[in-house]
TILOGU-824413 format. One record per residue (C-alpha): residue in one letter; x, y, z. Coordinates in steps of 0.2 Angstrom, whole numbers, padded with zeros to 4 digits, always signed. Last residue first. Layout:
BEGIN
AXYZ
...
This chain:
BEGIN
X-0095+0120+0163
X-0084+0133+0155
X-0069+0130+0144
X-0053+0121+0144
X-0043+0135+0152
X-0029+0125+0161
X-0031+0128+0180
X-0038+0110+0181
X-0021+0103+0178
X-0017+0097+0196
X-0035+0092+0200
X-0046+0102+0211
X-0050+0094+0227
X-0050+0108+0240
X-0059+0121+0230
X-0073+0111+0223
X-0076+0103+0240
X-0078+0119+0248
X-0069+0119+0265
X-0075+0117+0282
X-0063+0123+0295
X-0050+0111+0302
X-0049+0108+0321
X-0065+0099+0325
X-0066+0089+0309
X-0047+0084+0310
X-0051+0077+0328
X-0065+0066+0321
X-0054+0060+0307
X-0040+0055+0319
X-0052+0045+0330
X-0058+0035+0315
X-0041+0030+0309
X-0036+0039+0293
X-0040+0037+0275
X-0040+0053+0265
X-0023+0059+0269
X-0014+0045+0260
X+0005+0046+0263
X+0016+0059+0255
X+0031+0054+0244
X+0023+0050+0227
X+0035+0043+0214
X+0043+0055+0202
X+0061+0053+0207
X+0063+0036+0198
X+0051+0035+0184
X+0035+0028+0192
X+0026+0012+0194
X+0010+0007+0203
X+0006-0007+0215
X-0012-0005+0220
X-0020-0001+0237
X-0038-0002+0243
X-0047+0001+0259
X-0033+0013+0265
X-0030+0012+0284
X-0014+0002+0283
X-0007+0016+0273
X-0006+0019+0254
X+0006+0032+0246
X-0004+0045+0238
X-0015+0045+0222
X-0030+0049+0233
X-0042+0037+0226
X-0031+0023+0220
X-0021+0022+0236
X-0003+0019+0231
X+0009+0004+0234
X+0025+0010+0226
X+0036+0004+0211
X+0052+0011+0205
X+0058+0013+0187
X+0076+0019+0182
X+0081+0001+0176
X+0068-0008+0168
X+0052-0016+0176
X+0049-0034+0170
X+0032-0037+0163
X+0029-0056+0167
X+0028-0073+0159
X+0018-0087+0166
X+0023-0104+0158
X+0015-0109+0142
X+0002-0123+0140
X-0014-0113+0142
X-0007-0097+0135
X-0017-0098+0118
X-0032-0105+0127
X-0033-0090+0140
X-0030-0078+0126
X-0043-0085+0115
X-0057-0085+0129
X-0053-0067+0135
X-0052-0060+0117
X-0068-0068+0112
X-0078-0062+0127
X-0071-0045+0126
X-0076-0043+0108
X-0093-0051+0110
X-0099-0041+0125
X-0108-0027+0116
X-0117-0041+0106
X-0125-0048+0121
X-0133-0031+0125
X-0141-0030+0108
X-0141-0012+0100
X-0125-0011+0090
X-0128+0003+0078
X-0127+0000+0059
X-0110+0002+0051
X-0115-0007+0035
X-0102-0021+0039
X-0109-0023+0057
X-0097-0024+0072
X-0084-0034+0081
X-0066-0030+0083
X-0053-0041+0092
X-0035-0037+0095
X-0022-0050+0102
X-0004-0047+0107
X+0006-0062+0113
X+0022-0065+0123
X+0023-0051+0136
X+0005-0053+0138
X-0007-0043+0128
X-0023-0034+0125
X-0035-0027+0112
X-0054-0027+0114
X-0065-0017+0102
X-0083-0014+0099
X-0090-0004+0084
X-0106+0004+0079
X-0111+0016+0093
X-0093+0017+0098
X-0084+0006+0111
X-0066+0002+0116
X-0057-0010+0127
X-0040-0008+0133
X-0027-0021+0138
X-0013-0028+0150
X-0013-0046+0155
X-0008-0054+0171
X-0013-0073+0172
X-0028-0084+0175
X-0041-0073+0166
X-0060-0078+0167
X-0063-0069+0183
X-0058-0052+0175
X-0070-0055+0160
X-0084-0044+0166
X-0073-0032+0176
X-0063-0027+0161
X-0070-0009+0160
X-0066-0005+0179
X-0082-0003+0189
X-0091+0013+0190
X-0089+0030+0200
X-0073+0022+0206
X-0066+0004+0204
X-0047+0004+0204
X-0046-0010+0217
X-0056-0019+0204
X-0041-0023+0194
X-0045-0030+0176
X-0044-0012+0167
X-0029-0009+0178
X-0017-0020+0168
X-0016-0005+0156
X-0007+0005+0169
X+0006-0008+0170
X+0009-0008+0152
X+0010+0011+0152
X+0023+0011+0165
X+0033-0002+0155
X+0030+0009+0139
X+0036+0025+0148
X+0052+0016+0155
X+0057+0009+0138
X+0055+0025+0129
X+0048+0023+0111
X+0056+0021+0094
X+0069+0008+0096
X+0072+0000+0079
X+0065-0017+0077
X+0075-0032+0083
X+0085-0042+0070
X+0078-0059+0064
X+0079-0054+0046
X+0065-0062+0035
X+0072-0075+0023
X+0069-0074+0004
X+0074-0084-0011
X+0082-0099-0001
X+0086-0113-0012
X+0075-0128-0007
X+0074-0136-0024
X+0056-0131-0027
X+0061-0113-0023
X+0062-0106-0006
X+0053-0093+0004
X+0055-0089+0022
X+0046-0080+0037
X+0030-0075+0029
X+0015-0068+0038
X+0020-0050+0043
X+0016-0035+0054
X+0031-0024+0055
X+0037-0020+0072
X+0045-0004+0080
X+0053-0006+0097
X+0046+0002+0112
X+0046-0010+0127
X+0040-0026+0118
X+0022-0025+0124
X+0020-0006+0121
X+0026-0009+0103
X+0015-0023+0101
X+0000-0012+0105
X+0004-0002+0089
X+0005-0018+0078
X-0012-0023+0085
X-0019-0006+0081
X-0013-0006+0064
X-0018-0023+0060
X-0036-0020+0067
X-0037-0006+0054
X-0040+0013+0058
X-0054+0026+0056
X-0052+0042+0067
X-0064+0045+0081
X-0054+0036+0094
X-0058+0045+0110
X-0042+0055+0111
X-0046+0060+0092
X-0061+0070+0099
X-0050+0085+0103
X-0045+0087+0084
X-0028+0084+0075
X-0036+0073+0061
X-0028+0056+0059
X-0026+0048+0041
X-0021+0030+0043
X-0002+0025+0045
X-0003+0020+0063
X+0015+0014+0067
X+0016+0018+0085
X+0027+0033+0080
X+0012+0039+0069
X+0001+0038+0085
X+0013+0050+0094
X+0013+0062+0079
X-0006+0063+0080
X-0007+0064+0099
X+0005+0078+0099
X-0005+0087+0085
X-0020+0086+0097
X-0011+0098+0109
X-0004+0091+0125
X-0016+0100+0136
X-0030+0098+0124
X-0027+0079+0123
X-0026+0078+0142
X-0042+0087+0144
X-0050+0075+0131
X-0044+0060+0140
X-0049+0065+0157
X-0067+0069+0151
X-0068+0052+0142
X-0065+0041+0158
X-0060+0024+0152
X-0063+0016+0170
X-0046+0008+0170
X-0038+0023+0160
X-0045+0036+0171
X-0041+0026+0187
X-0022+0025+0183
X-0022+0043+0177
X-0029+0049+0194
X-0047+0055+0197
X-0052+0072+0203
X-0070+0074+0208
X-0088+0073+0200
X-0084+0055+0197
X-0094+0054+0181
X-0107+0042+0174
X-0117+0048+0158
X-0119+0030+0152
X-0101+0030+0146
X-0094+0047+0148
X-0098+0062+0138
X-0089+0074+0127
X-0095+0092+0125
X-0086+0102+0112
X-0090+0121+0110
X-0085+0130+0094
X-0076+0147+0095
X-0062+0142+0083
X-0050+0140+0097
X-0061+0127+0106
X-0071+0130+0122
X-0073+0113+0130
X-0089+0110+0139
X-0087+0099+0154
X-0097+0085+0163
X-0087+0080+0178
X-0070+0070+0180
X-0057+0082+0187
X-0039+0078+0184
X-0026+0070+0195
X-0009+0064+0190
X-0006+0047+0200
X+0001+0036+0186
X+0012+0050+0181
X+0011+0064+0168
X+0026+0075+0164
X+0026+0075+0145
X+0032+0058+0141
X+0019+0050+0152
X+0006+0061+0143
X+0012+0055+0126
X+0010+0037+0132
X-0007+0042+0138
X-0013+0047+0121
X-0006+0031+0113
X-0015+0021+0127
X-0031+0030+0123
X-0034+0023+0105
X-0043+0008+0112
X-0056+0020+0118
X-0065+0021+0102
X-0056+0011+0088
X-0066+0019+0073
X-0066+0007+0059
X-0055+0003+0044
X-0058-0013+0035
X-0044-0021+0024
X-0033-0029+0037
X-0043-0038+0050
X-0060-0036+0041
X-0054-0047+0026
X-0068-0046+0013
X-0069-0065+0007
X-0087-0066+0011
X-0099-0081+0010
X-0086-0094+0010
X-0074-0085+0021
X-0087-0086+0035
X-0086-0076+0052
X-0074-0063+0046
X-0055-0059+0043
X-0049-0070+0058
X-0030-0071+0060
X-0017-0081+0069
X+0001-0080+0072
X+0005-0063+0064
X+0023-0061+0066
X+0027-0043+0072
X+0044-0049+0079
X+0044-0046+0098
X+0025-0042+0099
X+0021-0060+0092
X+0004-0056+0085
X-0015-0062+0086
X-0027-0053+0074
X-0046-0051+0074
X-0060-0045+0063
X-0078-0050+0067
X-0095-0047+0059
X-0112-0045+0066
X-0126-0053+0055
X-0133-0062+0070
X-0141-0079+0067
X-0125-0089+0071
X-0125-0080+0088
X-0106-0075+0091
X-0097-0084+0105
X-0095-0102+0100
X-0090-0098+0082
X-0078-0085+0087
X-0070-0096+0100
X-0069-0110+0087
X-0060-0099+0074
X-0048-0093+0087
X-0045-0110+0094
X-0041-0117+0076
X-0030-0102+0073
X-0021-0105+0089
X-0018-0123+0085
X-0012-0119+0067
X+0001-0106+0073
X+0003-0096+0057
X+0020-0087+0054
X+0022-0093+0036
X+0035-0104+0027
X+0032-0102+0008
X+0038-0116-0003
X+0038-0109-0021
X+0034-0119-0036
X+0031-0104-0047
X+0014-0108-0054
X+0004-0098-0041
X+0017-0085-0041
X+0018-0082-0060
X+0000-0082-0061
X-0002-0068-0048
X+0011-0056-0055
X+0028-0055-0048
X+0036-0042-0037
X+0043-0057-0026
X+0041-0048-0009
X+0026-0038-0013
X+0017-0052-0022
X+0021-0064-0008
X+0014-0052+0005
X-0003-0052-0005
X-0002-0071-0005
X+0001-0072+0014
X-0014-0060+0017
X-0025-0071+0007
X-0018-0086+0016
X-0023-0078+0033
X-0041-0075+0027
X-0042-0094+0022
X-0035-0100+0039
X-0036-0119+0033
X-0051-0122+0022
X-0048-0113+0006
X-0063-0110-0005
X-0072-0118-0020
X-0087-0107-0026
X-0105-0111-0022
X-0107-0099-0008
X-0101-0085-0019
X-0115-0088-0032
X-0110-0096-0048
X-0111-0086-0064
X-0126-0088-0076
X-0120-0076-0089
X-0135-0068-0098
X-0133-0072-0117
X-0132-0056-0127
X-0114-0059-0133
X-0118-0077-0137
X-0133-0073-0147
X-0124-0060-0157
X-0109-0072-0161
X-0121-0086-0165
X-0130-0075-0178
X-0114-0069-0185
X-0109-0087-0188
X-0096-0096-0179
X-0079-0103-0183
X-0078-0092-0199
X-0062-0083-0194
X-0072-0066-0192
X-0085-0075-0182
X-0072-0082-0170
X-0063-0065-0169
X-0080-0057-0164
X-0083-0070-0151
X-0065-0067-0144
X-0068-0048-0143
X-0085-0050-0135
X-0077-0061-0121
X-0063-0048-0119
X-0077-0035-0116
X-0086-0046-0104
X-0071-0050-0093
X-0066-0032-0092
X-0083-0026-0087
X-0085-0040-0074
X-0069-0035-0065
X-0066-0045-0049
X-0080-0059-0051
X-0079-0059-0070
X-0060-0062-0068
X-0051-0053-0083
X-0039-0042-0073
X-0036-0056-0060
X-0033-0070-0072
X-0024-0059-0085
X-0021-0068-0102
X-0028-0084-0094
X-0046-0077-0093
X-0051-0075-0111
X-0055-0093-0115
X-0066-0094-0100
X-0077-0080-0107
X-0077-0087-0124
X-0083-0104-0118
X-0097-0097-0107
X-0104-0087-0122
X-0101-0101-0134
X-0111-0112-0122
X-0102-0125-0112
X-0105-0144-0109
X-0089-0154-0108
X-0081-0142-0096
X-0093-0147-0082
X-0104-0134-0075
X-0105-0124-0059
X-0102-0108-0070
X-0087-0099-0064
X-0079-0113-0052
X-0085-0128-0061
X-0080-0122-0078
X-0063-0116-0071
X-0059-0132-0063
X-0063-0142-0079
X-0053-0130-0090
X-0037-0131-0080
X-0031-0124-0064
X-0043-0115-0052
X-0035-0106-0037
X-0046-0090-0040
X-0038-0087-0057
X-0039-0097-0073
X-0022-0105-0073
X-0017-0116-0087
X-0014-0134-0082
X-0028-0145-0090
X-0030-0135-0106
X-0011-0135-0109
X-0010-0154-0106
X-0025-0157-0118
X-0017-0145-0131
X+0000-0155-0129
X-0009-0172-0132
X-0019-0165-0147
X-0003-0159-0155
X+0006-0175-0154
X+0019-0179-0140
X+0037-0184-0140
X+0046-0171-0151
X+0034-0157-0149
X+0035-0158-0130
X+0054-0160-0131
X+0056-0145-0142
X+0045-0134-0131
X+0056-0140-0116
X+0072-0134-0125
X+0064-0118-0130
X+0058-0114-0112
X+0076-0118-0105
X+0083-0106-0118
X+0070-0093-0112
X+0074-0096-0094
X+0093-0093-0097
X+0090-0078-0107
X+0081-0070-0093
X+0063-0063-0091
X+0057-0072-0075
X+0042-0083-0076
X+0048-0098-0067
X+0049-0114-0077
X+0043-0132-0078
X+0025-0134-0081
X+0019-0116-0084
X+0034-0112-0096
X+0032-0128-0106
X+0013-0125-0108
X+0016-0107-0113
X+0029-0113-0126
X+0017-0126-0133
X+0003-0114-0134
X+0013-0102-0144
X+0022-0087-0137
X+0023-0072-0148
X+0022-0058-0136
X+0016-0040-0140
X+0020-0023-0133
X+0038-0025-0127
X+0045-0008-0130
X+0052+0004-0143
X+0035+0004-0151
X+0041+0001-0169
X+0054-0011-0163
X+0041-0021-0152
X+0029-0021-0168
X+0043-0028-0179
X+0047-0041-0166
X+0029-0046-0164
X+0028-0049-0183
X+0044-0059-0183
X+0039-0070-0169
X+0022-0072-0177
X+0029-0078-0193
X+0041-0089-0184
X+0027-0098-0174
X+0038-0110-0163
X+0031-0127-0157
X+0033-0136-0173
X+0020-0126-0182
X+0004-0130-0192
X-0008-0136-0178
X-0005-0121-0167
X-0007-0109-0181
X-0021-0099-0172
X-0012-0098-0155
X-0020-0090-0140
X-0037-0084-0146
X-0040-0096-0160
X-0034-0110-0150
X-0043-0106-0134
X-0060-0102-0143
X-0058-0119-0153
X-0055-0129-0137
X-0069-0120-0128
X-0082-0123-0141
X-0075-0141-0143
X-0082-0145-0126
X-0069-0154-0116
X-0071-0173-0115
X-0062-0176-0131
X-0047-0167-0124
X-0047-0179-0109
X-0050-0172-0092
X-0038-0168-0078
X-0047-0160-0063
X-0038-0147-0053
X-0046-0136-0039
X-0047-0148-0025
X-0030-0156-0030
X-0020-0140-0026
X-0015-0124-0034
X-0010-0111-0022
X-0008-0124-0009
X-0013-0124+0009
X-0009-0127+0027
X+0006-0139+0025
X+0014-0142+0042
X+0031-0134+0046
X+0028-0128+0064
X+0025-0110+0058
X+0013-0116+0046
X+0018-0120+0028
X+0011-0114+0011
X+0014-0122-0005
X+0016-0115-0022
X+0012-0130-0034
X+0026-0135-0046
X+0021-0153-0050
X+0012-0149-0066
X+0007-0164-0076
X+0013-0168-0094
X+0030-0176-0089
X+0044-0173-0101
X+0048-0185-0115
X+0066-0191-0116
X+0082-0182-0111
X+0091-0191-0125
X+0079-0183-0138
X+0082-0166-0132
X+0101-0168-0133
X+0099-0174-0150
X+0088-0160-0155
X+0100-0147-0147
X+0115-0156-0156
X+0106-0156-0173
X+0102-0138-0171
X+0120-0134-0166
X+0127-0144-0181
X+0115-0136-0193
X+0119-0119-0186
X+0138-0122-0187
X+0137-0129-0205
X+0127-0114-0210
X+0140-0102-0202
X+0154-0112-0210
X+0146-0110-0227
X+0144-0092-0225
X+0161-0089-0218
X+0169-0098-0233
X+0158-0088-0245
X+0163-0072-0237
X+0181-0077-0238
X+0180-0081-0257
X+0171-0064-0260
X+0185-0055-0251
X+0198-0065-0261
X+0192-0060-0278
X+0197-0074-0291
X+0182-0086-0288
X+0185-0101-0299
X+0196-0110-0286
X+0182-0107-0273
X+0170-0116-0283
X+0181-0131-0286
X+0184-0132-0267
X+0165-0131-0264
X+0162-0145-0276
X+0175-0156-0268
X+0168-0152-0251
X+0151-0158-0257
């Protein structure tokens, strides 16, 4: 050959032509050598395994596996001959029509796709064969880099070199992702139709064949119209190619799809609602599509405390009457970091995957009041600031009259302190405070607490009439518990690839200081009052029904609307929020259902803290404590029936001693010497001069 080339070059007189020929021959030899080297290298590597070992695995906070995005429960390897030929043909004709004719690369399709991409000046069409897709799903990530593409080509060559076409197609059909945690044709057939992949109609086969292009977008459970439209496109293509007749196509298009009922579908078993939140967070962190994440081989280290999660689920099950349709949403969070340690999205994941802890937005009722009272503490209020508690008509700026009411129509009919107003959940006190501060102040304050939902600047916002999520509320309370630092609710601590290389690790730095440390501590102390019956007044404190069940100090607030019940509370180490109500917003009428949120919260918090030493809310510098008479708001004396340790910013603590409770002889002497005073005049609250409107 070289002698022939030498003679040819001698005959060519023009030097440029001679050099062009030499370069061409050299390039051809280089390409032949490179291809030979690649194939030789592929041969030395041997046959790659045909099963996918790159499951994305979730780990609990203690390192235990809690779930896999594609596990044995949703994978069933079946021989190609046991898969219905209809599904095999529909898949091949949809994904790779020349599968049996190429060697792993469809060059004609590659050129056609390249031309379309050039015309569109964008990536509008792919040209991956079934072998290439199989190689990518088995061994590679889905990032669009040249390194990944070269590896994909190498795996494609190895698959084609060592396995026949039927074996490659069998592997592809057993590993491709069909959505909802189902990998492979058999898992998909069982999940979508409760049927084996060996016995499918053309209608069912075409629907399944269309899903891998976009497992979420073409899911008949998520987007039935999209799935149906793609099914019809596939059936039309099969008819055009002569695989089925026009009559078979029409019959398949008109066939009613007997999709499985929700209760029959495979579901996750360990903290399923939590795992859904993890997956959504994964998508945000990795910025990849669902299919790429599920087959990416990621190791995801989560914040889940498995024991707490089990206890949470057990508590819900034991508390709520199984015959009741009332639902529950709950979150437990580490207030220092924002880590979600356990989560309940509903009573039964199998019957409803809607996550009421993060997706639902409901009115929080009086659990919204701590945000108001934080603003009040920043604007001159103290624990003993008195306001009148009685039926009140509030004349608003637009001329309208707003008349809130207390629970069951109970009122003190005299001034009460902030400490007592919070413990008894007095609505009149809250609305007066909101109007005094200006409702816009409450909106801005709530946003500082991380409440992102839309909040109207109206008087009733003080009573929790806006719609928020459990996640928002628990995050907000975490800022009270941690002394005023921002928190970001999260479920993922770290992500590694299959080899253990860290892809993502959450920073351990403390959140930005947003709130005043002294005010948050004082508020925390005030919120312990809901369990302290020394603050009983015209009614018992709102936490009295569960106070005897608690073995340590907690701060908290309950909330009630006609259709919602809330209980949110915390220790220095854990914040837990529980919501109960009906999905359709119907009124809660049964007495026992009004207690579910508190009962679940109390039982769970006690169980979660059982093996932990007591922790305390420590007063920061600049805060002083004083024993105060809860009724008068003055320093307690030995003659006061009740007293409570309350905290104040230094210089704001009361200095006078209680004038309401005296020795009996002193009272008689006062009655002789002092003229009788009108109760209304003598006991007006500090801020009752503000023009809130007439009675």
